[in-house]
BAGU-497418 format. One line per field, with one value per residue (C-alpha): z, x, y. Coordinates in Angstrom, 3 decimals, m for minus. Layout:
Z	[Z, ...]
X	[X, ...]
Y	[Y, ...]
***
This chain:
Z	[75.430, 76.806, 79.648, 82.962, 86.430, 88.782, 91.761, 90.591, 87.238, 85.298, 81.582, 79.982, 76.348, 76.970, 79.307, 80.281, 81.468, 83.507, 85.189, 85.964, 87.401, 89.619, 90.951, 91.476, 92.280, 94.213, 95.585, 94.303, 94.482, 93.500, 96.297, 97.674, 98.561, 95.102, 93.461, 90.076, 88.793, 85.187, 85.047, 81.376, 80.495, 81.202, 82.610, 86.204, 86.066, 88.957, 88.715, 91.241, 89.038, 86.748, 83.949, 84.016, 84.171, 81.197, 79.111, 79.804, 78.717, 75.593, 74.485, 75.602, 75.370, 72.475, 70.911, 73.937, 73.629, 71.772, 71.899, 73.017, 73.220, 70.490, 71.442, 72.371, 74.155, 77.880, 79.613, 83.030, 84.771, 84.409, 82.473, 78.736, 76.672, 73.394, 71.467, 68.998, 71.431, 74.636, 76.337, 79.307, 80.208, 83.244, 82.896, 84.464, 85.696, 85.861, 82.759, 80.492, 78.414, 77.205, 74.001, 72.165, 69.181, 67.204, 65.802, 67.008, 69.843, 72.855, 74.167, 77.721, 80.075, 83.709, 82.772, 80.663, 83.337, 85.926, 83.666, 83.164, 86.897, 87.584, 84.961, 86.327, 89.856, 88.612, 86.632, 89.605, 91.846, 89.458, 89.288, 93.096, 93.379, 90.821, 92.524, 95.902, 94.537, 92.985, 96.393, 97.972, 97.847, 95.645, 98.608, 100.787, 100.153, 103.267, 102.317, 98.719, 99.901, 101.722, 98.595, 96.770, 98.929, 96.439, 94.245, 96.973, 97.441, 96.575, 96.921, 100.713, 100.474, 98.798, 102.123, 103.147, 99.898, 101.091, 104.147, 105.264, 105.093, 107.111, 109.765, 110.126, 110.434, 112.982, 115.076, 115.061, 115.592, 118.168, 119.232, 118.446, 120.295, 118.309, 119.824, 121.122, 120.559, 123.315, 123.475, 126.192, 125.651, 123.415, 123.479, 121.450, 119.666, 117.754, 114.242, 111.558, 108.476, 105.507, 103.166, 105.484, 107.746, 110.834, 113.648, 114.084, 116.963, 115.980, 117.956, 118.584, 119.851, 121.896, 121.531, 122.657, 121.806, 124.024, 123.882, 126.395, 129.179, 130.075, 126.451, 126.094, 129.226, 128.170, 125.359, 127.451, 130.377, 128.046, 127.165, 129.774, 129.757, 130.296, 132.849, 134.902, 134.818, 136.000, 138.712, 140.039, 143.763, 145.187, 148.686, 149.947, 151.958, 154.693, 153.662, 150.033, 147.359, 144.517, 142.837, 143.526, 145.904, 148.379, 148.887, 151.794, 149.472, 148.271, 151.714, 153.133, 150.147, 150.990, 147.797, 146.893, 150.477, 150.671, 147.112, 145.658, 142.229, 141.824, 138.650, 138.963, 135.930, 135.273, 133.335, 131.216, 129.337, 127.244, 127.180, 124.060, 122.910, 119.914, 119.211]
X	[77.356, 79.589, 79.170, 78.206, 79.498, 76.549, 78.639, 80.224, 78.410, 81.698, 81.463, 83.754, 84.318, 84.507, 83.139, 86.651, 87.552, 84.337, 84.917, 88.528, 87.317, 84.752, 87.378, 90.251, 88.521, 85.503, 86.946, 84.153, 85.106, 83.385, 81.347, 77.875, 77.421, 78.403, 75.673, 76.410, 73.783, 73.325, 73.330, 72.440, 69.373, 66.055, 67.773, 67.564, 69.042, 71.195, 73.779, 75.722, 78.691, 81.009, 80.465, 76.695, 77.114, 79.490, 77.163, 74.255, 76.172, 77.445, 74.038, 71.717, 73.835, 76.190, 75.275, 76.706, 80.117, 82.459, 85.528, 86.145, 89.293, 89.652, 88.567, 91.339, 93.421, 93.862, 92.158, 91.004, 94.186, 96.080, 98.774, 98.743, 101.278, 102.856, 102.836, 105.551, 108.213, 107.130, 107.290, 105.019, 103.543, 101.602, 98.703, 99.572, 96.043, 92.636, 91.493, 94.180, 93.865, 97.035, 96.458, 98.797, 100.491, 100.407, 97.347, 98.680, 96.569, 98.477, 97.001, 95.771, 97.100, 98.066, 101.731, 101.272, 99.167, 101.805, 104.504, 102.478, 101.984, 105.659, 106.643, 104.161, 105.516, 109.077, 108.095, 106.287, 109.225, 111.578, 109.302, 109.070, 112.849, 113.366, 110.771, 112.418, 115.867, 114.587, 113.345, 116.789, 119.606, 122.532, 124.928, 122.675, 124.582, 123.320, 119.658, 120.395, 121.988, 118.763, 116.726, 118.856, 117.089, 114.206, 116.127, 115.985, 112.227, 110.095, 106.510, 105.938, 103.501, 105.944, 107.082, 103.456, 101.923, 101.420, 99.750, 102.962, 104.880, 102.188, 102.186, 105.956, 105.747, 102.902, 104.708, 107.883, 106.113, 103.486, 104.764, 101.540, 101.133, 99.954, 97.688, 99.343, 97.819, 97.956, 96.883, 94.403, 94.594, 93.846, 90.643, 88.768, 85.549, 83.051, 82.473, 80.240, 81.907, 79.830, 80.997, 80.231, 77.574, 79.423, 81.023, 84.785, 86.878, 89.171, 91.721, 90.734, 93.146, 91.500, 93.200, 92.653, 94.222, 94.970, 96.851, 99.743, 99.100, 102.689, 103.675, 100.582, 101.400, 104.998, 104.328, 101.577, 103.896, 106.623, 104.339, 105.146, 101.641, 99.899, 102.487, 101.866, 98.121, 98.504, 101.050, 99.568, 98.965, 95.470, 94.735, 91.509, 89.063, 86.808, 83.227, 84.008, 83.936, 85.951, 87.256, 87.969, 90.816, 88.346, 86.543, 87.175, 88.416, 91.327, 92.099, 92.357, 94.111, 97.652, 99.128, 97.031, 96.858, 100.672, 101.802, 100.095, 101.690, 100.462, 98.424, 94.804, 94.006, 90.428, 90.169, 87.123, 86.046, 83.008, 81.310, 81.804, 78.755, 78.921, 75.223]
Y	[122.932, 120.175, 117.698, 119.336, 118.402, 118.000, 119.172, 122.457, 122.922, 123.064, 122.195, 119.606, 118.699, 114.946, 112.290, 111.178, 114.673, 114.877, 111.499, 112.379, 115.692, 113.936, 111.553, 113.981, 117.278, 115.995, 112.749, 110.499, 106.817, 103.595, 102.047, 101.452, 105.134, 106.460, 108.558, 110.142, 112.544, 113.536, 117.345, 117.663, 119.712, 117.948, 114.839, 113.634, 110.120, 108.906, 106.119, 104.058, 103.204, 105.146, 102.614, 103.084, 106.851, 106.771, 104.568, 106.906, 109.996, 108.257, 106.965, 109.779, 112.913, 112.242, 115.590, 117.436, 115.760, 118.087, 115.828, 112.277, 110.191, 107.597, 104.075, 101.705, 104.350, 103.834, 106.766, 105.533, 106.624, 109.889, 108.062, 107.371, 105.500, 106.555, 103.274, 104.236, 105.461, 103.660, 107.069, 107.666, 111.010, 112.182, 114.578, 117.934, 118.571, 116.930, 118.835, 117.427, 114.282, 112.618, 110.665, 108.342, 109.985, 106.770, 105.056, 101.710, 100.329, 99.035, 95.757, 96.090, 93.434, 93.160, 93.396, 96.532, 98.217, 97.388, 98.822, 101.988, 102.443, 101.843, 104.385, 106.907, 106.508, 106.923, 110.030, 111.580, 110.715, 112.503, 115.540, 115.687, 115.506, 118.289, 120.493, 119.971, 120.814, 124.045, 125.194, 124.821, 127.302, 126.341, 126.271, 124.083, 120.856, 119.047, 119.367, 118.421, 115.200, 114.359, 115.035, 112.461, 109.848, 110.102, 107.678, 105.053, 105.255, 102.247, 101.216, 101.273, 98.346, 95.968, 94.546, 93.870, 92.629, 89.030, 87.537, 85.829, 89.118, 90.860, 88.126, 88.372, 92.154, 92.037, 89.451, 91.545, 94.870, 93.901, 90.473, 88.682, 85.401, 82.386, 79.703, 76.543, 73.112, 70.506, 66.878, 65.961, 62.252, 59.308, 57.233, 54.648, 55.517, 53.376, 54.672, 53.257, 51.866, 53.067, 50.350, 47.417, 48.927, 47.693, 49.671, 49.757, 50.984, 53.858, 55.812, 59.426, 62.056, 64.805, 68.199, 71.734, 75.091, 78.062, 81.358, 81.383, 83.868, 84.738, 85.400, 87.599, 89.582, 90.242, 92.782, 94.385, 94.997, 96.262, 99.159, 101.861, 103.366, 100.034, 98.969, 102.123, 101.486, 97.886, 98.614, 101.843, 101.737, 101.951, 103.120, 101.561, 103.650, 102.368, 101.681, 102.581, 99.860, 101.396, 98.259, 94.593, 95.416, 96.960, 93.634, 91.265, 88.522, 90.648, 92.013, 88.471, 86.864, 85.634, 87.155, 90.174, 91.424, 91.625, 92.404, 95.467, 94.895, 91.320, 90.967, 89.892, 87.767, 86.763, 83.503, 82.716, 79.649, 78.844, 75.471, 73.386, 71.441, 69.128, 69.590]
***
């Protein structure tokens, strides 16, 4: 009978093949919205995780499983390792299961998983390069040179895999402006000494932080679309209040009444209450 997919009703000989099919063919991923239904005869259980779904099939529908991968073999990804030759293979389709040819069990660790993923990426990269070369004419040397760039590819997230790297990239890409801390002044404050129960005078430095306005405006005005919006001319009409420029305050202001490109910056602050 086999294990049945609740989405397309396809039969599979093992649980691993079914789960791989659900992930690759139907795009089901782990998360709060995941709902895995058991499609076996006379069963209507629903599960929110792949592990729970797998345990249910193993314990309740073992008789329907025609073939299952041996325990100890890594099967969650589409990559399996040959323990004797350290050769990595990639499954050609979602219905294939690659099993180790040796009975030796490879210990699962972060390092080994990372090595497997790296080998899989390299293998896929090589396959993509070979497929691209086969599509090109033998005399098309220029395009073949471009395909050789496959060898220079690397994980695109390597340069952004830490917070410090991301901050550097964001600051360079979008010129993010960091807050600046300033000192308001120094004062004395009475504070209770817990050990003696008395009050001592201590020096307190009052500080505040703000984001510089001019540095914030610079990247905004360097964007041509935003700059055109901010510097676009507006012709006021009598008895029509279209925006702030149509009000008497703007018309009588010594700067805004004469310079149509002057920026109108609205400052806002929020009260700070210690209680």
